[in-house]
C-alpha positions as CSV (number, residue, x, y, z in Angstrom):
1,M,36.9,178.9,136.5
2,R,39.6,179.6,134.4
3,D,42.0,181.0,137.3
4,K,41.5,177.8,139.3
5,T,42.6,175.3,137.0
6,R,46.6,175.0,136.7
7,T,47.9,174.6,133.1
8,N,50.6,172.1,134.3
9,S,48.7,170.2,136.3
10,A,48.1,166.4,134.7
11,A,44.5,164.8,134.6
12,P,43.8,161.0,134.8
13,G,44.4,159.6,131.1
14,D,47.3,162.6,130.1
15,R,50.4,160.5,130.7
16,L,48.6,157.5,128.7
17,I,47.7,159.7,125.9
18,R,51.3,161.3,126.1
19,A,52.9,157.5,126.1
20,G,50.2,156.3,123.5
21,A,51.4,159.7,120.8
22,I,55.0,158.0,121.5
23,V,54.5,155.0,120.8
24,F,52.3,155.5,117.8
25,F,55.2,158.1,116.5
26,I,58.0,155.0,117.0
27,G,55.4,152.9,115.1
28,T,54.9,155.4,112.3
29,V,58.8,155.7,111.7
30,A,59.0,151.9,111.8
31,T,56.5,151.9,109.1
32,L,57.9,154.5,106.8
33,V,61.5,152.7,107.4
34,T,59.9,149.6,106.5
35,V,58.1,150.4,103.4
36,A,60.8,152.4,101.9
37,P,62.5,149.6,100.4
38,L,59.5,147.7,98.9
39,L,58.8,151.4,96.9
40,L,62.3,151.8,95.9
41,G,63.0,148.4,94.9
42,T,65.7,147.2,97.2
43,T,65.5,144.5,99.3
44,P,63.4,144.7,102.0
45,F,63.9,144.5,105.7
46,P,63.6,141.5,108.6
47,T,60.1,140.6,109.9
48,Y,60.9,142.2,113.2
49,M,60.9,145.7,111.3
50,F,57.1,144.9,110.4
51,L,56.0,143.7,113.8
52,L,57.8,147.1,114.6
53,S,55.4,148.3,112.4
54,M,52.2,147.3,114.7
55,L,53.4,150.0,117.2
56,M,51.1,152.4,115.6
57,G,48.1,150.5,116.7
58,V,49.2,149.7,119.9
59,G,50.0,153.6,120.2
60,F,46.4,154.4,119.5
61,L,45.3,152.2,121.8
62,I,46.9,152.8,124.7
63,A,46.2,156.9,123.5
64,G,42.4,155.7,123.4
65,A,42.5,154.2,126.7
66,G,43.6,157.6,127.9
67,V,41.3,159.5,126.5
68,L,38.5,156.9,127.8
69,R,40.1,157.5,131.4
70,S,40.2,161.4,131.4
71,A,36.4,161.2,130.4
72,A,35.4,159.1,132.8
73,A,37.5,161.1,135.3
74,G,35.5,164.2,133.6
75,R,32.1,162.6,134.7
76,R,33.3,161.7,138.0
77,Q,34.1,165.1,138.7
78,A,31.0,166.8,137.1
79,R,28.8,164.5,139.4
80,A,30.4,165.3,142.5
81,A,30.1,168.9,142.2
82,A,26.4,168.5,141.2
83,G,26.1,167.1,144.6
84,P,24.1,164.1,146.2
85,P,21.6,162.8,144.1
86,A,17.7,164.0,145.5
87,S,15.7,161.3,146.6
88,P,12.4,160.9,144.9
89,S,9.3,162.0,147.1
90,P,6.9,159.1,147.8
91,S,3.9,159.8,145.6
92,P,0.8,160.8,147.4
93,S,-1.6,157.5,147.6
94,P,-5.1,158.2,145.7
95,S,-8.1,158.7,147.5
96,P,-10.5,156.2,147.6
97,S,-13.6,157.7,145.4
98,R,-16.9,157.6,147.6
């Protein structure tokens, strides 16, 4: 199976995971920049910097949605590989006792 898997193929959800990681990183940098003046005793940044810090959570949610989408695609692929479900055979009706 390894020879059939392409390393550069994009599975469903991969772009969401990458985008979430980028947004999370931007939020992390914004959080560090926002908290630094509070720890150093200088004047704090304006309110919009605190709002930019919330990008950490948004990025985490985007990446989580990508993971869920990837898992759902994997389940669909596994079901398709397993084939159609077998129809249950009718059980024989009990014969009347004499």
